[in-house]
C-alpha positions as CSV (number, residue, x, y, z in Angstrom):
1,M,-12.4,28.5,-112.7
2,S,-8.7,28.6,-113.3
3,T,-6.6,25.5,-113.9
4,S,-2.8,25.4,-112.8
5,L,-0.8,23.6,-115.3
6,E,2.4,23.5,-113.4
7,N,2.7,20.0,-114.0
8,Y,2.0,20.1,-117.6
9,C,3.9,17.6,-119.8
10,L,5.0,19.1,-123.0
11,S,5.4,15.7,-124.6
12,C,1.9,14.3,-123.8
13,H,0.0,17.4,-123.4
14,Q,-1.4,16.5,-120.0
15,A,-1.5,17.8,-116.4
16,D,-2.6,16.0,-113.3
17,D,-5.0,18.8,-112.3
18,F,-6.9,19.0,-115.7
19,R,-9.4,16.6,-116.9
20,Y,-10.2,16.0,-120.5
21,P,-13.7,15.3,-121.7
22,P,-14.3,11.4,-121.3
23,L,-14.6,9.3,-124.3
24,A,-17.7,7.0,-124.6
25,D,-17.0,3.4,-124.8
26,S,-18.3,3.4,-128.4
27,Q,-15.3,5.7,-129.3
28,L,-12.5,3.5,-127.9
29,P,-12.5,0.3,-130.1
30,N,-9.7,1.5,-132.3
31,A,-8.0,3.6,-129.7
32,L,-4.3,2.9,-128.9
33,V,-3.0,3.6,-125.4
34,M,0.5,4.1,-124.8
35,L,2.6,5.6,-121.9
36,C,4.4,9.0,-122.3
37,E,8.1,8.5,-122.2
38,K,8.7,11.6,-120.1
39,C,5.9,11.5,-117.3
40,R,4.6,7.9,-117.7
41,R,0.9,9.1,-118.0
42,P,-1.2,7.1,-120.4
43,I,-1.8,8.6,-123.8
44,M,-4.9,7.7,-125.9
45,F,-4.6,7.9,-129.7
46,I,-7.8,8.1,-131.8
47,D,-8.3,8.1,-135.5
48,V,-8.9,11.3,-137.5
49,E,-12.6,10.8,-138.0
50,K,-13.1,10.5,-134.1
51,A,-11.0,13.6,-133.5
52,A,-12.9,15.5,-136.2
53,A,-16.1,14.5,-134.4
54,I,-14.9,15.6,-130.9
55,T,-13.6,18.9,-132.1
56,Q,-16.6,19.4,-134.6
57,K,-14.2,20.0,-137.4
58,H,-13.7,18.5,-140.8
59,P,-11.3,15.5,-141.1
60,K,-9.2,17.8,-143.6
61,T,-8.8,20.3,-140.8
62,I,-7.5,17.7,-138.5
63,R,-5.0,16.5,-141.2
64,E,-4.0,20.0,-141.5
65,W,-3.3,20.4,-137.8
66,I,-1.1,17.3,-138.2
67,R,0.8,18.9,-141.0
68,Q,1.2,22.1,-139.0
69,G,2.1,20.2,-135.7
70,R,-0.7,21.5,-133.8
71,V,-1.7,17.9,-132.6
72,K,0.5,15.0,-131.8
73,S,-0.1,12.2,-134.1
74,L,1.2,8.6,-135.1
75,R,1.4,7.5,-138.7
76,L,0.5,3.7,-139.1
77,A,2.1,1.4,-141.7
78,D,-1.1,1.7,-144.0
79,G,-0.7,5.5,-144.2
80,R,-3.6,6.3,-141.6
81,Y,-2.9,8.8,-138.6
82,L,-3.8,8.5,-135.0
83,I,-4.2,11.6,-133.1
84,C,-3.4,12.1,-129.5
85,Y,-6.5,12.7,-127.7
86,S,-5.2,15.1,-125.0
87,S,-3.3,17.1,-127.8
88,L,-6.7,18.2,-129.0
89,F,-7.1,20.3,-125.7
90,R,-3.7,21.5,-125.2
91,P,-2.9,25.2,-124.8
92,P,-2.8,27.0,-128.1
93,L,0.7,27.2,-129.6
94,Q,2.3,30.7,-130.0
95,E,3.4,31.7,-133.6
96,D,7.1,31.3,-132.6
97,E,6.3,27.6,-131.6
98,L,4.8,26.8,-134.8
99,A,7.8,28.1,-136.8
100,A,10.2,25.9,-134.8
């Protein structure tokens, strides 16, 4: 099965023709939903622990991805991070993109 990402938004990491794994209601209580400034699609932000559980990685790995720019995140006033759910599933960055 191939997926076309012609309408892929580089800002929110979403495309109309690609569906991300759904989140269970139990994973949503602390989620924050905003609209992408460029494409106006809804963006869901989840906490580091939920991102780690979804990706089956350690929370330290998620924090490292934040530092490297591999996932989109927001830093809250209390210092916690929220991760853009769809950025967990975006196409892998090329080395030259990481250096930018």
